[in-house]
Every structure is written in C-alpha cells, then in structure tokens.
C-alpha positions as CSV (number, residue, x, y, z in Angstrom):
1,M,305.5,221.1,28.3
2,G,307.0,217.7,28.0
3,E,306.0,214.7,25.9
4,N,303.6,212.0,26.9
5,R,303.3,208.5,25.8
6,K,301.0,208.1,22.8
7,K,298.4,205.4,22.3
8,T,297.4,204.2,18.8
9,W,293.7,203.5,18.3
10,G,290.9,203.9,16.0
11,H,288.2,206.5,16.6
12,P,287.3,206.2,20.3
13,P,283.7,205.9,21.3
14,Y,281.7,208.8,22.6
15,E,280.2,208.9,26.0
16,S,276.7,208.1,24.7
17,H,278.1,204.7,23.6
18,R,279.3,203.8,27.1
19,P,276.7,201.8,29.1
20,D,278.5,202.7,32.4
21,Y,278.3,206.4,31.6
22,L,274.7,206.2,30.7
23,L,274.0,204.7,34.1
24,L,275.9,207.5,35.8
25,T,273.8,210.1,33.8
26,W,270.5,208.3,33.7
27,Y,268.3,211.5,33.9
28,G,270.5,213.5,31.6
29,K,273.6,215.7,31.7
30,P,273.3,218.1,34.5
31,T,273.9,221.8,34.0
32,G,274.3,224.7,36.4
33,N,270.7,225.8,35.7
34,N,269.2,222.4,36.5
35,P,270.8,220.9,39.7
36,E,267.8,218.6,40.1
37,V,269.1,216.5,37.2
38,L,272.3,216.0,39.1
39,R,270.4,215.0,42.3
40,Q,268.3,212.5,40.4
41,N,271.4,211.0,38.7
42,R,273.1,210.7,42.0
43,L,270.1,209.0,43.7
44,F,269.7,206.6,40.7
45,W,273.4,205.6,41.0
46,H,273.3,205.0,44.7
47,R,270.2,203.0,44.5
48,L,271.8,200.9,41.7
49,I,274.9,200.1,43.8
50,Y,273.0,200.1,47.1
51,R,274.1,196.5,48.1
52,R,277.8,197.6,47.8
53,L,277.4,200.6,50.1
54,T,278.5,200.2,53.7
55,V,276.6,201.5,56.7
56,D,279.0,204.4,56.9
57,D,278.4,205.3,53.3
58,I,274.7,205.3,53.8
59,S,275.0,207.4,57.0
60,Y,277.2,209.8,55.2
61,L,274.7,210.3,52.3
62,V,271.9,210.9,54.8
63,D,273.7,212.9,57.4
64,E,275.1,215.3,54.7
65,K,271.6,215.6,53.3
66,I,272.7,214.3,50.0
67,H,269.7,212.0,50.0
68,D,266.7,211.4,52.2
69,A,266.7,208.2,54.1
70,I,263.3,207.3,52.7
71,E,264.3,207.5,49.0
72,L,267.7,205.9,49.4
73,K,266.8,202.2,48.9
74,P,267.7,199.5,46.4
75,F,265.8,198.9,43.2
76,S,263.3,196.1,43.1
77,D,263.8,193.2,40.6
78,I,261.0,194.6,38.4
79,E,262.7,198.0,38.4
80,L,266.0,196.5,37.5
81,A,264.4,194.6,34.6
82,D,263.0,197.9,33.3
83,I,266.4,199.6,33.6
84,K,268.1,196.8,31.6
85,E,265.6,197.1,28.8
86,E,265.8,200.8,28.7
87,L,269.6,200.8,28.8
88,Y,269.6,198.5,25.7
89,E,267.2,200.8,23.9
90,R,269.2,203.9,24.7
91,L,272.5,202.4,23.5
92,E,270.8,201.2,20.3
93,S,269.3,204.6,19.6
94,N,272.7,206.2,20.2
95,G,274.2,204.0,17.5
96,A,276.4,201.9,19.8
97,K,277.4,198.5,18.5
98,I,275.7,196.3,21.0
99,N,274.8,193.3,18.9
100,Y,277.1,190.6,17.6
101,K,277.1,187.6,15.4
102,N,277.3,184.1,16.8
103,K,279.1,181.1,15.2
104,Q,276.0,180.4,13.1
105,G,276.0,183.9,11.7
106,E,272.9,185.0,13.6
107,V,272.7,188.5,15.1
108,V,272.5,188.1,18.9
109,R,271.5,190.8,21.4
110,C,274.2,191.6,24.0
111,K,273.5,190.6,27.5
112,V,272.7,193.9,29.3
113,N,272.6,192.0,32.6
114,G,276.4,191.8,32.4
115,W,276.7,195.6,32.4
116,L,274.5,196.0,35.4
117,D,276.4,193.3,37.3
118,G,279.7,194.5,36.1
119,I,279.4,198.1,37.5
120,E,279.7,196.7,41.0
121,L,283.2,195.6,40.1
122,K,284.3,198.2,37.5
123,I,283.2,201.4,35.8
124,D,284.7,201.3,32.4
125,C,284.8,204.7,30.7
126,S,288.3,204.3,29.3
127,T,289.3,205.4,25.8
128,T,286.3,207.6,25.4
129,I,285.6,211.1,24.0
130,F,283.5,213.2,26.4
131,E,282.2,216.1,24.4
132,D,280.0,217.4,27.2
133,G,280.8,218.3,30.8
134,I,280.9,215.6,33.5
135,N,279.4,216.2,37.0
136,L,279.8,213.3,39.4
137,S,279.9,215.4,42.6
138,Y,279.1,213.5,45.8
139,F,278.9,210.2,44.0
140,I,280.2,207.2,45.8
141,F,282.2,204.6,43.8
142,P,282.7,201.3,45.6
143,C,284.4,199.8,42.6
144,F,287.4,200.3,40.3
145,V,286.8,203.5,38.1
146,D,288.7,203.5,34.8
147,F,288.9,206.7,32.6
148,T,292.3,205.8,31.1
149,F,293.1,207.2,27.7
150,S,290.0,209.4,27.7
151,H,289.5,213.0,26.3
152,F,287.5,215.6,28.2
153,A,286.4,218.5,26.1
154,K,284.4,220.3,28.8
155,P,284.8,220.8,32.6
156,V,284.9,217.7,34.9
157,D,283.5,218.1,38.4
158,L,284.2,215.4,41.0
159,T,283.6,217.6,44.1
160,G,283.0,215.6,47.2
161,A,283.0,212.3,45.4
162,R,284.3,209.1,47.1
163,F,286.5,206.7,45.2
164,L,286.8,203.7,47.5
165,R,288.8,201.5,45.1
166,N,291.5,202.0,42.5
167,T,291.0,205.0,40.3
168,A,292.7,205.6,36.9
169,F,292.8,208.8,34.8
170,E,296.1,207.8,33.1
171,E,297.1,209.4,29.8
172,C,293.9,211.6,29.8
173,Y,293.5,214.9,28.1
174,F,291.6,217.7,30.0
175,E,290.8,220.7,27.9
176,K,288.8,222.5,30.6
177,T,288.8,222.6,34.4
178,L,289.1,219.5,36.7
179,T,287.5,220.1,40.1
180,C,288.0,217.7,42.9
181,L,287.2,219.8,46.0
182,N,287.2,217.6,49.2
183,T,287.3,214.5,47.0
184,S,288.3,211.3,48.7
185,F,290.5,208.6,47.0
186,G,290.7,205.5,49.2
187,D,293.0,203.3,47.1
188,F,295.6,203.5,44.4
189,T,295.0,206.6,42.2
190,Y,296.7,207.2,38.9
191,F,296.9,210.4,36.9
192,N,300.1,209.5,35.1
193,Y,301.1,211.0,31.7
194,S,298.0,213.3,31.6
195,N,297.6,216.8,30.2
196,Y,295.7,219.6,32.0
197,L,295.1,222.6,29.8
198,D,293.0,224.5,32.2
199,V,292.9,225.0,36.0
200,I,292.8,221.9,38.2
201,D,291.6,222.2,41.8
202,F,292.2,219.4,44.4
203,S,291.7,221.7,47.5
204,G,291.0,219.6,50.5
205,A,291.2,216.3,48.6
206,S,292.4,213.2,50.5
207,F,294.6,210.5,48.9
208,F,294.7,207.7,51.5
209,N,296.9,205.4,49.4
210,Q,299.4,205.7,46.6
211,L,298.9,208.7,44.2
212,E,300.8,208.9,40.9
213,F,301.0,212.0,38.8
214,Y,304.2,210.8,37.1
215,K,305.2,212.9,34.0
216,S,302.0,214.9,33.9
217,N,301.7,218.4,32.4
218,F,299.9,221.2,34.1
219,H,299.5,224.0,31.6
220,D,297.6,226.3,34.0
221,S,297.4,226.5,37.8
222,A,297.3,223.4,40.0
223,N,295.8,223.9,43.4
224,F,296.4,221.2,46.1
225,E,295.7,223.5,49.1
226,N,294.9,221.6,52.3
227,A,295.2,218.3,50.5
228,Y,296.3,215.1,52.3
229,F,298.7,212.7,50.7
230,A,299.6,209.3,52.1
231,Y,302.0,208.7,49.3
232,A,302.5,211.2,46.5
233,N,304.7,210.9,43.3
234,F,304.9,214.0,41.1
235,E,308.2,212.9,39.5
236,Y,309.0,214.7,36.3
237,C,305.9,216.8,36.2
238,N,305.7,220.1,34.5
239,F,304.0,222.7,36.6
240,N,302.7,226.2,35.9
241,K,301.4,228.0,39.0
242,T,301.4,225.6,41.9
243,N,299.8,225.7,45.3
244,F,300.5,223.2,48.1
245,H,299.6,225.6,50.9
246,Q,299.0,223.7,54.2
247,A,299.1,220.3,52.4
248,T,300.1,217.3,54.4
249,F,302.5,214.6,53.1
250,K,302.5,211.6,55.4
251,N,304.9,209.1,54.0
252,Y,306.5,209.7,50.6
253,A,306.6,212.9,48.6
254,N,308.6,212.9,45.4
255,F,309.1,216.0,43.3
256,C,312.4,215.0,41.7
257,G,312.9,216.1,38.1
258,C,309.9,218.5,38.1
259,L,309.9,221.8,36.2
260,F,308.1,224.7,37.9
261,E,307.6,227.6,35.4
262,F,306.3,229.9,38.0
263,K,306.4,230.3,41.8
264,A,305.3,227.3,43.8
265,D,303.6,227.8,47.2
266,F,304.4,225.2,49.9
267,T,303.8,227.6,52.8
268,K,302.8,225.8,56.0
269,A,302.9,222.4,54.3
270,V,303.7,219.5,56.6
271,F,306.0,216.7,55.6
272,I,305.9,213.7,58.0
273,N,308.9,212.2,56.2
274,K,311.7,213.9,54.4
275,P,310.5,214.9,50.9
276,H,312.5,214.4,47.7
277,F,313.3,217.6,45.9
278,D,316.8,216.5,45.0
279,S,316.8,217.6,41.4
280,L,315.0,220.9,42.0
281,F,317.2,222.9,44.3
282,Q,320.8,224.1,44.7
283,D,323.1,221.5,46.1
284,D,323.6,223.6,49.3
285,C,319.9,223.2,50.2
286,A,319.6,222.1,53.8
287,Y,316.9,221.3,56.4
288,D,316.7,222.7,59.9
289,D,316.0,220.2,62.6
290,H,312.3,220.8,62.7
291,I,311.6,223.5,60.0
292,A,312.0,222.9,56.3
293,Y,313.2,225.7,54.1
294,L,313.2,228.7,56.5
295,Q,314.0,230.9,53.5
296,T,313.2,231.0,49.9
297,I,315.4,228.5,48.0
298,P,316.0,229.2,44.3
299,L,315.8,226.5,41.6
300,K,318.7,225.1,39.9
301,N,319.3,227.0,36.6
302,E,317.7,224.9,33.9
303,V,318.4,225.5,30.2
304,G,315.5,227.4,28.7
305,S,313.6,227.8,32.1
306,K,313.0,230.8,34.3
307,N,314.8,230.9,37.7
308,Y,311.7,231.4,39.9
309,S,311.8,230.7,43.6
310,F,309.8,228.6,46.0
311,N,308.1,229.7,49.1
312,F,308.4,227.3,52.0
313,K,307.8,229.8,54.8
314,G,306.4,228.0,57.8
315,A,306.6,224.6,56.2
316,Q,307.4,221.9,58.7
317,L,309.1,218.6,58.7
318,D,307.5,216.5,61.4
319,F,310.7,214.6,62.2
320,E,309.2,212.5,65.0
321,K,308.7,209.5,62.7
322,Y,311.5,210.3,60.4
323,E,314.0,210.6,63.3
324,L,312.8,207.3,64.8
325,D,313.3,205.6,61.5
326,E,316.7,207.2,61.1
327,K,317.7,206.2,64.7
328,R,316.4,202.7,64.0
329,E,318.5,202.5,60.9
330,L,321.5,203.7,62.8
331,M,321.0,201.2,65.5
332,Q,320.6,198.5,63.0
333,E,323.8,199.6,61.3
334,K,325.6,199.6,64.6
335,E,324.3,196.1,65.3
336,R,325.5,195.0,62.0
337,L,328.9,196.5,62.6
338,L,329.1,195.0,66.1
339,I,328.1,191.6,64.7
340,A,330.7,191.9,62.0
341,A,333.3,193.0,64.6
342,D,332.4,190.1,66.8
343,L,332.6,187.7,63.9
344,N,336.0,189.2,62.9
345,E,337.2,189.0,66.5
346,N,336.0,185.4,66.9
347,Y,337.6,184.5,63.6
348,E,340.9,186.0,64.6
349,K,340.7,184.0,67.9
350,Y,339.8,180.9,65.9
351,K,342.8,181.5,63.6
352,K,345.1,182.0,66.5
353,K,343.8,178.9,68.2
354,E,344.2,176.9,65.0
355,R,347.8,178.2,64.6
356,W,348.6,177.1,68.2
357,K,347.0,173.8,67.6
358,N,348.8,173.2,64.4
359,S,352.1,174.2,65.9
360,I,351.6,171.8,68.9
361,E,350.6,169.0,66.6
362,Q,353.6,169.7,64.4
363,F,355.9,169.7,67.5
364,F,354.7,166.4,68.8
365,L,354.6,164.9,65.3
366,S,358.2,165.9,64.7
367,K,359.2,164.5,68.2
368,A,357.3,161.2,67.5
369,L,359.0,160.9,64.1
370,K,362.4,161.4,65.7
371,I,361.7,158.8,68.4
372,L,360.5,156.3,65.7
373,A,363.6,157.0,63.7
374,F,365.8,156.5,66.8
375,I,364.0,153.2,67.6
376,A,364.4,152.0,64.0
377,V,368.1,152.8,64.1
378,L,368.5,150.8,67.3
379,W,366.5,147.9,65.8
380,L,368.8,147.9,62.8
381,I,371.9,147.9,64.9
382,G,370.6,145.0,67.0
383,R,369.9,143.0,63.9
384,L,373.4,143.7,62.6
385,V,375.0,142.6,65.9
386,D,373.1,139.4,65.9
C-alpha cells in the first residue's frame, strides 16, 4: 500500500540499550497480569520530571486518582544519585556501549548525569527496535518525544497519555496495535511515512496543534472516532477501514490524494472550515450551505482500486467562521478593485489634465514664437531702412 522513504543504517539498538526507555520502564515491562508494574513505572517517571510538571498536571494526576498526593513528590538528591548509578549498571549489563576513549586512549565512563538532565528536554527513543510491548498510558511528557525510525514488534499503548511538546513517530513500523484512547497531543505531532500493520485506535484523542500523517499506510482499520483535530494532514495516505465518526476538524483537514480501500465513515463529523477532498470525489461533488455530503458520494474510479463509497450522513460544515473568512476575502477583493478603479480613474483624469496642460502650453508657445518672429522681422526691416 504505497512506498515509504527508506533510511539506511546499521543494526539499530534495542530498547534495553536506550537510557530514556529504561527510565520509562524502571520497574520492568508491564503486562496485563501485573498492572502494579505500570503504576510504579508511571509514578517513578512523574517523580523524575516533577519540577517540569505544572500545577494543572499535578492536579490532573491526583484528581484522576492516577497517583496519591502523598506519593507524588520529587526525588531527593540522594535518590537521584542512586538512580544514576543504577542506570549506568543496567545499561552496562544490557551490553550497551556507554564507555568511550578519550584523546589519551583511556576508557572513560559516560556521564549519566547528562541523561537524567536531558530527559527534561527530550526523550530519545529514535532508531530503536522494540521487541516487547510498550505501555505508557497516562504518562505526562513535558518534553519533546522522539520515536522516529523505530520498529515496534508488539502492541503500543498510549491511552490517556499527555504529550505537551512536539511528538515524532515518523517513518515508524508498527507490527501490532497502536492504542491512543483519549490521548492528548499539545504541540506538533508527526506520524509521517509510517506503516501500521494492525489496528490503530485514536478514539477521543485530541490534537491541539499541527498533525501530520502524510503518506502513511494503514493496512488494517484506523479509528479516529470523536477525535479533535486543530490541523490535520492525511495527504496521500492509504486507508483500509476508516472511522472518523463525530470527529471535529477545526481549521485544516487535508485528505487529498488518499486511497480508501474500504468504506470510510465520516458520519456526524464536524468541519469548522471547508475540508480538502479534491482528489477523492467526483468533480460534481458539492456542499450544501450548512450540511456537507447529504448523500453518499462515490470515489473517483482509480486504476486497480475498488469503487467504495463514503458515508457523510449528518456531517456538518460549521460555516460560521468559513463564511466570515470568505466574506472578508470578498470585501478585501472589492476594496482592491475599488482602489484599482480609483487609481485608474485618477490616472485617466491626470492624463486628461496633462493633455490639456500640454495643449495650452503648446498653444501659447506657438503664439509666442510667432510674435517673436514678427518682432524679428520688424527689427530687420528697420535696420534695412536705416
């Protein structure tokens, strides 16, 4: 289903070689039979980044009973020193390359302090092979999260997580499910050029800034029911079964160039601005004043594709902002035309005035020349008479 860009690399590191990932799973990899491990991992993480959490973040964690107020506190300096030492030992036992040679050829121990300080700015799990499942549900990430070029062999669960800064899952490969129920993405979010072999579920997810799924391949069902999109770009994606039921698209929604192999559900979706489906539908596709797609609209016939239909029953275009923008553009265009007309009219008046001025000047000039010529003739006659 489409081709993605390819990156050339050596053998990527496994998750056990990533210090950031070890900090996210400090008490082990959680399983369905042991939710306590997940709770301990989550508490460890939030205590580690406590000074980056806002009052609202802490209130959310306590009010939602994710943590008790008593246990949610930052680590002491002594505890942090122990964590740094243990992190180094875990990486070393996992076979990670954490030592380097200095200019004198001496083997020097890496500065673990940098890793702990760095996670407040960026979580780097890029170019990594994840052989086991990932469960980061209800984690808060106040920093840039980077999983670019990574391979996920087992399910990934990000339910209820809060990504407050940029998030990157570009050119990733998901063999199993990706679950992002009610997940919040506060800044730029990138899933470009990724492959999803199993079901993905973003039900109730919120994307408060730019979301990019450009040229991604969904080999199984993709569920975005009740999701909120401030800015969504799905251009040139390949979809299987697709559900955008009751989704809200606030500003920009781009589905141009997409291929939907099966029926796509956009029932009761709300578009605050006019969406872009230009390359998907027949040329006679039209919007009602306030309702989008009152009837099922077939796809354009694509070579080698099935001619499935789209269900937009009850989908609404909230034209309030769109019409205001359109009217504003029309007014601006009228103003430009009026200004241009005024300029043209004034120019014509100026040219007419200049023509009159020139003609008058030429008239008096010719009269003056004739008078001068007559005076010169009289002068010559007087000289001759004398």
